[in-house]
C-alpha positions as CSV (number, residue, x, y, z in Angstrom):
1,M,1.6,-1.6,2.0
2,H,-1.9,-1.5,2.9
3,P,-4.2,-3.0,-0.2
4,L,-5.6,0.0,-1.3
5,D,-2.2,1.8,-1.6
6,S,-1.7,-0.6,-4.5
7,L,-2.5,0.4,-8.1
8,P,-3.7,-3.1,-8.7
9,A,-5.7,-3.2,-5.9
10,R,-7.2,0.2,-6.9
11,L,-7.8,-1.4,-10.5
12,F,-9.5,-4.4,-9.5
13,L,-12.0,-2.8,-7.4
14,L,-12.9,0.0,-10.1
15,A,-13.4,-2.8,-12.5
16,F,-16.0,-4.2,-10.4
17,D,-19.3,-2.9,-11.4
18,Q,-21.2,-2.5,-8.1
19,E,-24.6,-2.1,-9.7
20,R,-24.1,-5.4,-11.7
21,G,-22.5,-7.2,-8.7
22,R,-19.5,-8.1,-11.1
23,L,-16.2,-7.7,-13.0
24,T,-16.2,-5.7,-15.9
25,T,-13.7,-5.8,-18.9
26,R,-12.7,-9.7,-18.3
27,A,-10.6,-9.8,-21.3
28,A,-8.8,-6.9,-20.0
29,L,-8.6,-7.4,-16.5
30,A,-5.3,-9.8,-16.4
31,P,-3.3,-7.5,-18.9
32,L,-4.7,-4.4,-17.0
33,L,-3.7,-5.5,-13.4
34,R,-0.1,-7.0,-14.9
35,A,0.3,-3.7,-16.4
36,A,-0.7,-1.6,-12.6
37,A,2.0,-3.7,-11.0
38,L,4.3,-3.0,-13.6
39,A,3.7,0.9,-13.2
40,E,4.1,0.7,-9.6
41,L,7.1,-0.8,-9.9
42,H,8.2,1.6,-12.4
43,L,7.0,4.7,-10.2
44,S,8.8,3.7,-7.0
45,G,11.9,3.2,-8.6
46,R,12.3,-1.0,-8.9
47,L,12.0,-0.9,-12.8
48,A,13.5,1.7,-15.2
49,D,12.7,2.0,-18.8
50,A,15.9,1.0,-21.1
51,E,14.6,2.0,-24.8
52,G,11.0,0.7,-24.2
53,R,12.4,-2.4,-22.2
54,A,11.6,-3.1,-18.3
55,R,15.1,-3.1,-16.5
56,A,15.4,-4.1,-12.9
57,V,17.1,-1.5,-10.6
58,A,16.4,-2.9,-7.2
59,A,15.3,-6.2,-6.5
60,T,14.6,-5.3,-2.8
61,P,11.0,-6.8,-2.0
62,S,8.5,-4.0,-1.4
63,G,6.4,-5.7,1.0
64,D,3.6,-6.2,-1.6
65,P,3.3,-9.8,-2.4
66,V,1.2,-8.7,-5.8
67,L,4.4,-6.2,-6.7
68,D,7.3,-8.5,-5.5
69,Q,6.0,-11.4,-7.4
70,V,6.0,-9.3,-10.8
71,L,9.6,-8.0,-10.0
72,A,10.9,-11.2,-9.7
73,L,9.9,-12.2,-12.8
74,V,11.5,-9.2,-14.3
75,S,14.4,-9.4,-12.6
76,G,14.8,-13.1,-13.2
77,S,14.8,-12.7,-16.8
78,A,18.0,-13.1,-18.5
79,R,17.6,-10.2,-20.6
80,P,15.6,-6.8,-20.6
81,R,12.3,-7.5,-22.3
82,S,9.5,-5.1,-23.4
83,W,7.0,-3.9,-20.9
84,Q,4.6,-5.1,-23.3
85,H,5.7,-8.5,-22.9
86,W,5.5,-8.7,-19.4
87,I,2.2,-7.5,-19.6
88,G,1.1,-10.6,-21.7
89,Y,3.4,-13.0,-19.8
90,R,1.1,-15.1,-17.7
91,P,-0.9,-12.0,-16.3
92,K,-3.5,-14.4,-14.8
93,S,-1.0,-14.8,-11.6
94,T,-1.4,-11.2,-10.9
95,V,-5.1,-11.4,-10.9
96,A,-5.0,-14.5,-8.2
97,A,-2.5,-12.4,-6.3
98,V,-4.8,-9.4,-6.1
99,R,-7.4,-11.2,-5.2
100,E,-5.9,-13.0,-2.5
101,A,-4.6,-10.0,-1.2
102,L,-7.9,-8.0,-1.0
103,V,-9.5,-11.3,0.4
104,A,-7.1,-11.3,3.3
105,S,-7.7,-7.5,4.0
106,G,-11.5,-7.9,3.9
107,H,-12.6,-6.0,1.0
108,I,-13.9,-8.7,-1.1
109,R,-15.1,-12.3,-0.6
110,V,-14.7,-15.1,-2.9
111,E,-16.9,-18.1,-3.4
112,R,-15.9,-21.1,-5.7
113,R,-19.0,-23.4,-6.8
114,K,-19.9,-25.6,-9.4
115,V,-23.0,-24.9,-11.7
116,L,-24.9,-28.0,-12.3
117,G,-22.3,-30.2,-10.8
118,L,-20.1,-29.4,-13.7
119,F,-19.2,-25.9,-14.5
120,R,-16.9,-24.2,-12.1
121,T,-17.6,-20.3,-11.4
122,T,-16.6,-17.8,-8.8
123,K,-18.3,-15.4,-7.3
124,I,-17.0,-12.4,-6.0
125,T,-18.8,-10.1,-3.3
126,L,-17.6,-6.4,-2.7
127,L,-17.2,-6.2,1.4
128,D,-16.2,-2.7,1.5
129,P,-18.1,-0.7,-0.9
130,G,-17.1,2.8,0.8
131,A,-13.4,1.7,-0.2
132,A,-14.2,1.5,-4.0
133,T,-16.4,4.7,-3.8
134,H,-13.3,6.6,-2.3
135,V,-11.0,5.0,-5.1
136,E,-13.2,6.0,-8.0
137,S,-13.6,9.3,-6.3
138,L,-9.7,9.8,-6.7
139,A,-10.0,8.6,-10.0
140,S,-12.8,10.9,-11.1
141,E,-11.0,14.2,-9.4
142,A,-7.9,13.3,-11.7
143,L,-9.5,13.0,-14.7
144,R,-12.2,16.2,-14.2
145,G,-11.0,17.8,-11.5
146,A,-9.6,21.4,-11.5
147,W,-5.7,20.5,-10.4
148,P,-3.5,21.1,-13.3
149,V,-2.3,17.7,-14.3
150,A,1.5,18.6,-12.9
151,E,0.0,18.5,-9.5
152,V,-2.5,15.5,-10.0
153,D,-1.2,12.7,-7.5
154,L,1.0,10.6,-9.8
155,R,-0.5,7.4,-8.6
156,D,-4.0,8.7,-9.5
157,A,-2.6,9.7,-12.7
158,A,-1.7,6.0,-13.3
159,V,-4.9,4.5,-12.4
160,V,-6.6,7.1,-14.8
161,S,-4.4,6.2,-17.6
162,L,-4.3,2.8,-17.1
163,A,-8.1,2.6,-17.0
164,A,-8.5,4.6,-20.2
165,A,-5.8,2.1,-21.9
166,A,-8.2,-1.0,-21.0
167,N,-11.3,0.7,-21.9
168,L,-12.5,0.5,-18.4
169,R,-15.7,2.6,-18.8
170,T,-16.6,2.5,-15.0
171,V,-13.5,5.0,-14.7
172,V,-13.1,6.4,-18.1
173,S,-16.6,6.5,-20.4
174,R,-16.9,7.2,-24.1
175,A,-17.7,10.5,-23.5
176,D,-14.8,11.0,-21.2
177,R,-12.5,10.2,-23.8
178,R,-13.8,12.7,-26.2
179,S,-14.2,15.7,-23.4
180,Y,-10.7,15.2,-21.9
181,R,-8.6,13.4,-24.7
182,K,-5.9,16.3,-23.8
183,R,-5.9,15.8,-20.2
184,L,-5.9,11.9,-20.3
185,A,-2.7,12.3,-23.0
186,E,-0.9,14.5,-20.5
187,L,-1.7,12.2,-17.6
188,G,-0.5,9.4,-19.4
189,A,2.9,11.3,-20.4
190,R,3.6,12.1,-16.5
191,V,3.2,8.1,-15.7
192,G,5.4,6.9,-18.2
193,P,5.5,4.0,-20.5
194,V,3.5,1.2,-19.3
195,P,0.0,2.6,-20.4
196,A,1.0,2.6,-23.9
197,A,2.5,-0.6,-23.6
198,L,-1.0,-1.9,-22.2
199,R,-2.9,-0.3,-25.0
200,K,-0.6,-2.2,-27.3
201,A,-0.8,-5.2,-25.7
202,L,-4.6,-5.3,-25.8
203,Q,-4.7,-4.4,-29.3
204,A,-2.5,-7.3,-29.8
205,Q,-4.7,-9.7,-28.0
206,S,-7.7,-8.7,-29.5
207,G,-6.1,-9.1,-33.2
208,G,-5.0,-12.5,-32.0
209,S,-1.3,-12.2,-32.1
210,A,1.0,-13.1,-29.2
211,G,1.3,-9.3,-27.9
212,N,5.2,-9.7,-27.6
213,D,5.9,-7.0,-30.3
214,G,9.0,-5.6,-29.6
215,D,10.4,-8.1,-27.3
């Protein structure tokens, strides 16, 4: 799978503010990328929804290391757990995997260094702005285009729905939320249970709870 065919990779690039040269929504980034991986696995039929819980249907590797890492977590669980649980379960590992995939494909460069010899920082440089712009245009067309919701590419619908759930304003602005409220709801309904689970996970995170309600 090409990195930009991956929902987690697309959302990583969309979370990168090209004007400021940095990632936005840092607190929500890890849950967002984990949710994107879960949504991808659900749309591909490798995961199914069982009364609000993620159930592995097939453990066959997808060929994408990011997705396969998450699939192994779910399929290795002793019992089905909620989507919200998996969104909040060590999601930083998904961020690292996505970042590595984009470095390997030449879309970003990652530099790690120390400030004042004490504090570790990570600088990410976007090497292929055109790819990020293309991904952004697909999301914009899915949200603001004239196509009926039923005809929007399902993966583009997933990008928009997950971005809205995570308040990723590089994709869905406050004005968009008001103007396209109905369309956002319809896009989310097509995608399945993950966008709503992401929204709940982030609400729980901001409230200081474990974020595993319904587990």
